[in-house]
C-alpha positions in Angstrom: 91.1 107.4 68.9 90.6 107.6 65.0 93.1 108.6 63.1 93.0 110.3 59.7 94.6 109.3 56.9 94.4 111.3 53.6 95.1 109.5 49.9 95.9 111.1 47.0 95.6 109.5 43.3 92.9 107.5 45.0 91.7 106.6 41.9 94.3 104.5 40.4 95.4 101.0 40.9 97.0 101.4 44.3 94.5 103.7 45.8 91.9 101.2 45.1 93.6 98.4 46.6 94.3 100.6 49.7 90.8 101.4 50.5 90.3 97.5 49.8 92.5 96.7 52.6 91.7 99.9 55.2 87.9 99.6 55.2 87.5 97.6 58.0 89.4 99.3 60.1 87.1 101.6 62.5 90.2 102.6 63.8 90.9 104.9 60.8 89.0 107.0 58.3 90.1 107.4 54.9 89.6 111.0 52.6 90.1 110.0 49.2 91.4 112.8 46.7 92.4 112.9 42.9 92.0 114.8 40.0 88.9 114.7 37.7 85.2 115.1 38.3 84.3 114.4 42.2 82.7 110.8 43.2 80.9 109.4 46.4 84.0 107.2 46.3 86.1 110.3 45.9 84.4 113.3 46.9 87.8 115.8 47.4 89.9 117.3 43.8 93.3 117.9 44.9 96.1 119.1 42.3 99.7 118.1 44.2 101.4 120.4 42.3 99.4 123.1 43.6 101.2 123.9 46.8 98.4 126.1 48.6 95.7 124.0 47.9 97.8 120.9 49.5 98.4 123.2 52.6 94.9 124.3 52.8 93.4 120.9 52.8 95.8 119.1 54.9 95.3 122.2 57.5 91.6 121.8 57.5 91.8 117.8 57.3 94.5 117.6 59.4 95.4 113.8 58.6 98.0 111.7 61.1 99.3 110.1 57.8 99.1 111.2 54.2 99.6 108.3 51.6 100.5 109.4 48.2 99.8 107.5 45.6 99.4 110.3 43.1 102.1 109.9 39.8 102.5 110.4 35.9 103.2 106.9 35.6 103.3 106.8 31.8 106.6 106.1 31.6 107.3 106.6 27.1 104.6 109.8 27.5 107.2 111.4 30.5 110.0 111.7 27.8 107.9 113.7 25.8 106.0 115.5 28.9 109.1 116.1 31.3 107.4 119.4 32.6 104.4 118.0 34.2 106.4 114.6 34.6 108.1 117.0 37.1 105.3 118.9 38.4 103.5 115.5 39.3 106.8 113.6 40.5 108.6 116.1 42.1 106.8 119.2 43.5 103.6 117.0 44.0 105.6 115.1 46.7 107.4 118.1 47.8 104.0 119.9 48.3 103.2 117.2 50.4 106.0 116.7 52.9 105.6 120.3 53.4 102.6 119.8 54.5 103.0 116.7 56.3 106.3 118.4 58.7 103.9 121.3 59.2 101.4 119.2 60.6 103.7 116.6 62.0 102.1 114.1 60.0 103.7 110.8 58.6 104.4 110.8 54.6 104.3 107.5 53.2 105.2 108.2 49.8 105.3 105.8 46.5 108.4 105.4 44.6 110.1 103.0 41.9 112.1 100.6 40.3 113.2 103.1 37.7 115.4 105.1 40.1 118.4 102.5 39.4 119.8 102.1 35.9 119.6 98.5 36.0 123.1 97.4 34.7 123.5 95.2 37.5 122.6 91.5 38.2 122.5 91.4 42.1 118.8 92.6 43.9 119.0 96.3 44.5 118.8 97.0 48.3 117.3 100.4 50.0 121.0 101.4 49.9 122.0 100.7 46.6 123.3 103.4 44.3 120.4 105.5 42.4 120.9 106.3 38.9 117.6 106.7 37.1 118.1 106.2 33.1 114.6 107.8 32.2 112.4 111.4 32.9 110.0 108.7 34.9 113.0 107.5 37.1 114.9 110.8 37.0 111.5 113.2 38.5 110.5 110.6 41.0 114.0 110.4 42.2 113.6 114.0 42.5 110.6 113.9 44.2 112.4 111.2 46.9 114.8 113.7 47.7 112.2 116.7 48.5 110.5 114.4 50.7 114.0 113.3 52.5 114.7 117.0 52.8 111.6 118.7 54.1 110.1 115.7 55.9 111.1 114.0 59.1 108.5 111.6 59.7 108.5 109.8 55.6 108.6 106.2 54.2 109.4 106.1 50.9 108.3 103.1 49.5 109.7 101.9 46.1 108.1 99.6 44.3 107.9 97.8 40.5 105.8 96.6 37.6 102.7 97.1 39.6 99.0 95.7 38.7 96.0 96.2 40.3 92.1 97.6 38.9 93.1 99.6 36.4 95.0 99.3 32.9 98.3 97.2 33.4 99.9 94.7 32.0 98.2 91.9 32.9 94.5 93.4 31.8 96.8 94.4 28.7 97.9 90.6 27.8 94.2 89.1 28.3 93.2 91.8 25.8 95.4 90.8 23.1 95.0 87.5 23.5 91.2 87.3 22.5 92.0 89.7 18.9 95.5 87.9 18.2 97.4 84.2 18.1 100.8 85.6 18.6 101.9 87.9 21.3 105.0 89.5 20.7 106.8 90.3 24.8 110.3 91.6 26.4 112.2 89.0 27.3 115.6 90.8 28.8 114.4 92.7 31.2 114.1 91.2 34.8 112.0 92.3 37.8 109.4 91.4 40.6 106.0 91.8 39.2 103.9 93.6 42.4 100.0 93.2 42.6 98.8 96.7 44.2 96.6 94.9 46.7 100.2 93.4 48.3 101.7 96.6 48.3 98.8 98.0 50.3 99.6 95.2 52.5 102.5 96.3 53.2 101.4 100.4 53.2 99.0 99.5 56.3 101.7 97.2 57.8 104.0 100.7 58.1 100.8 102.7 58.8 101.2 101.0 62.1 104.6 101.1 62.8 106.9 103.5 64.0 109.5 103.2 61.2 111.0 105.6 59.1 113.2 106.3 56.0 113.5 104.4 52.4 111.7 101.0 52.1 111.5 98.5 48.9 108.1 96.3 48.7 107.9 94.5 45.9 106.3 90.6 45.4 109.3 88.4 45.9 110.9 86.4 43.1 112.4 87.6 39.7 110.8 87.0 36.4 110.7 88.8 32.6 107.9 90.1 31.0 107.5 87.2 28.9 107.7 84.7 31.5 105.0 87.1 33.5 102.8 87.1 30.2 103.6 83.3 29.6 101.8 82.6 33.5 99.3 84.8 33.1 98.3 82.7 30.1 98.6 79.7 31.8 96.5 80.9 34.7 93.4 81.8 32.8 93.8 78.6 30.4 94.0 80.7 27.6 95.9 78.9 24.2 98.1 81.5 22.7 102.1 81.6 20.8 104.3 83.8 22.9 107.1 85.2 21.2 110.1 86.5 22.9 111.6 90.0 21.7 114.8 91.9 23.1 114.1 95.4 24.4 116.0 96.8 21.5 113.4 95.2 18.9 110.5 96.7 21.1 111.6 100.1 20.7 109.9 102.0 23.4 111.1 106.0 23.8 112.3 105.3 27.4 115.5 103.2 28.3 113.7 100.6 30.8 116.3 99.3 33.4 117.5 95.8 32.1 117.5 94.4 35.9 115.4 96.1 38.1 114.7 93.8 40.9 114.4 95.2 44.5 115.4 93.3 48.0 113.0 93.9 50.4 115.3 94.2 53.0 114.1 96.7 55.5 110.6 95.6 55.6 112.2 92.1 56.3 113.9 93.3 58.8 111.2 94.8 60.1 109.2 91.2 60.4 107.2 91.8 57.3 107.2 89.5 54.3 105.3 90.5 50.7 104.0 86.8 49.1 106.1 85.6 45.8 105.1 87.6 42.4 103.3 83.6 41.4 101.2 83.7 44.5 100.3 87.5 44.1 99.5 87.3 40.6 97.5 84.0 41.3 95.3 85.7 43.9 94.8 88.8 41.1 93.9 86.1 38.5 91.2 84.9 40.6 89.5 87.7 41.2 89.2 89.2 37.2 88.8 86.1 36.2 85.6 86.1 38.1 84.7 89.5 37.4 85.2 88.6 33.6 
């Protein structure tokens, strides 16, 4: 029997990766939504902060699954744009959770490693205490809480350092290497770079799985932004000087977790294992270097 899936934020990196992964599935019909102008790829305009619009769309399409990829992810901008960040990152998921609950649909909601303070030195599990240090992190945590409160059939996936088809760290590094010979990159923040394609594959696993609750979904292993950049340039065959700097030297408006490595405990318990960050990066680099 055909199942309908609504994707919000379909024009983003994860939304595009999901479409790539799901296009071979003849048992699923994907309905893409986003803000902006309608296109053949994404024909439906949906503002998830509008509760009436969300409920009307869900009642009309009657999806079995809603995947929320929409978010205000500009971490530094969130600090000065708190109201908009809260509307998109908290009220949006609240509206989707209410609509999913009314229809008894499953909601898969994407969250972040920034819900943790990053003061530890061991990987965070799904049960670890949250303590966000930025507006982005606190609004994303508020979104998680709304989903838990309003929806019984939910999967919250916390991910980190995402890159895919869109603006991201990998493309920023490659672009900088074309303009300058010395690139400064933060070397005292630890995390797990995660390709949107790998995250989309994990989401597909959960589409076909009856498990609910909070999941961590990042590529395996840990690294720093500096080491991540070095691996990008190695794979691209680019010879450029990369200078490590501290978080304090970088002087970003929003506070970043120093250590936000996530342990995919629940996914592994369910029998699903994500690629290492190095394997996923190599797969991604092979794709984008062919296109360049």
